[in-house]
N, C-alpha and C positions, 0 to 999 in steps of 0.2 A: 877652254870654253866649255861649256855646259851645254850640250842638246837641250830639245825639248823633253824626250823621257828622262834626262835626268831629274831636271826642274820638276816632271810630274810626280816621279818617284820621290822627290826628296820632299814634295809639298807634301804629299800624302803620308811618307812617315813621321813629317813633325805635326801634321793633324791629328795622327794616329795619338804619339807619344804625348801630346797635349793634352788629347780627349782622357786619356788613361789616369794623366797626372789630376786633374781637374775631377775627375770620378773621385781617386783617391783622397783628395782634399776633403772632396763632400761627405766622402763616409764617414770620415775623421769626425768634420763637422758635427752632422747629425748623429756620432756615437756620443760626444762632450754633452751637446743637447738633450739628449733621451736622458742621460747619467745625470744630468741638473735639474732637470725636471722632476725625474722622478726622488730624486734626493731633497728636493723642495718639498715635494707630496709629504715624502715621510716626515721632514719636520713640521710641517704643518699641522699632519694627525698626532703628531707625539705631543705638540704643544697644547692641541684639543682634547687630549686622552689626558692631560693633566689637569687642564683646567676643569674638567668634568669630577676629575677624581678631587680636586681641591672643593668644588662647590657640594660633593657626596660628603666632605666631612664638615662643612660648614653647615650643612643640615644637620647631620647628626648630632654635631653640639647643638646648635638650636633647639633640636628637639630634647635633648638631654637637660639642658635648661628650663625647657617646657615643663617636661620630667616633674624634676626638682621643684620648681615651681608650684606644678599642680601639688605636688605630695604636701608641700609645706602649706599649702593653703589649705587643703584637704585636713590635716592633722588641726590645724588651730579650727576650723571649723567643729572637728568633732571635739576638740579640748573644750571649746565653749558648750559646747551642747553636752557634753556630759558633766562639765561642771555645774551649769544649770539644773541638768540630772540630781546630781549630787546635795547641791542646795534644796532641791524641794524634798529629796527623803529627808534632809535633816531639819528642816520643816515640818514634816510628816513625824517624826520620832517627837520632835518637841512638842506638838500638839495633843499627841498620843499620852506623852508622860507629864502634860500639864492636866489634862483631861482624866485621867487616873489620881491625879493628886490631887485633882479638886473634888472629884466623886470619895476618894478616900476621906477627906478631911468633911465632907456634907455626910458622909456614913457616921463617921467618929460622932459626928456632933446631933446625927438623927440617935444614934445608941447612948448617949449623954441625955438626952431629953427624954428617951423614952424609960431610960432607968429612973431618972430624975421624978417623971411624974408618976411610973408603974401605973398607968391607966388601969381603970376597973373593966372587966369582961375580958380582956386579954393579957397573956401572962407576958412578961417581959421576955423571956427567952422566944417566945412565937413574935415577939417584935422585932425583937435583933435578928434574929434568924431571917426575916422578909426584909431586912434591912440589908442583910449579907447577901438573899438571895438576885435583890435587885441590880446592887454593887456588880455580884458577878455578872448577871448578864448584861447589864451596861458594858462593863470591861471587856464582855467577849465580841457584842459589836463594834467596839470600837477597835478593837485587835483585828476584827474580822476586816473592819475597811479599811485599814491601815495595812494590812497585808495585801488588800486588792490596790491600792495606792501604789506599794510597794513593786508588784508585778507590772503593773502599766508603766513606773518610771524605768522598769529595767527591762521591758520591751522596747521602750523609746532609746535605752541607750545600744540594744542589739540594730535596733534600725539606722542608729549614727553610725554605727560601725559598719554597717553594709554599706550607707552612702557612702562614707568614707572610702572603703575598697574598691565603690565602683566607681568614683570619681579619679581615683589612683589609678585603676585597669585602663581608664578613659583614654589616658595618655602613653599610647602604644609605643614599643622599641621602633627606632626608625632603622628600615633593613637597606643598606647601601647598596646601590648598582658598581658592579665591577666594572671597570672601564682599564684593560690592558695596552700595553704599548704596543703600534705596530710593528709588524717585523722590519728591520730595516733592509732595502732593497738590494738587489745582487746588482753590482756594477758588472754591466755589459762590457765585453771587451770591443777595443777599437777591430775591424777588418786589417791583416797585416797585408805589408807592399807587397808580396809576391807574386799575390794571382795580378795585381797591375803592373808589376814588373814584366810578367808573360804577354799582356795587353802588349804592355809597348816595344815586346821583342815580336811580336804577330804584326804589328804595324809595320817595322822596318823590315820585317820578310814581306808584308805585303806590297809597302813601296816599292820596294826590290823587284817584286813580280810584276807591279805595273811598270818600272824602268825597262823590263825585259822583255815586254809584251810590246811594248809601244816601239821600240828600237829594234825589235824583229820585224813588226809590222812594216817599220820604214824601210827598211833593209831590203824587204821582199817587194816591197813598191820600188826599189831602185836608187835610193836616197841614201847619202853619205851617213855612217855610225856620229852622232855626237854634235848633227847640224839642226837648224831652223828651221822651218819654213818648207816651203815645194817649190822652189824656184829652182831655175837650170844650176846655179853655185851649189845646191845642197845635192844634184843627183852625182850619184858614181862615176 
């Protein structure tokens, strides 16, 4: 039959060992929770980085499509403007040619009329020379006007080219933002059992020390070892 000292010692030992074991189990659970939480955070950050990269790729593709569309529209606008300028230049050339042809016919008609009439007071050569001078002067003015008109149309073409280039340049390249994957977290190692085993051993020693202390005190007080209470039956 165990005495009070043994009961106290055993209880102290059991409580100490239980406390150390529960601490060990709690440390293991805390470590697992910490690793799981860090892994979940890393997975979420990785998914977010991938989503950001996908978004940047879509934005770059949309910008590329916009650039292609802008260039196509600018080319169409310039082509239409350039075609109009070419048609205008052809009309100027046709008008100059027609005017010169008409003037040439008029000159020949005047020469024929003067030659046939042989008008008194003026020689035929003088009249013919006058017709020639008038025709040359008119041709010069016509050529000069056509040159000015051509110069204006060429300037219009250069302006159209500049507008095309400015329109294309307005669709700038899209510079993607770089998103890197997060660094995989290091796994935290769970604490070993050795420190808690030492704590358990200390609890055993503590329980033994409690037993010895109580038992020695009872013996010094005149009670038999391994007894309960303080009655006459427990005395030496």
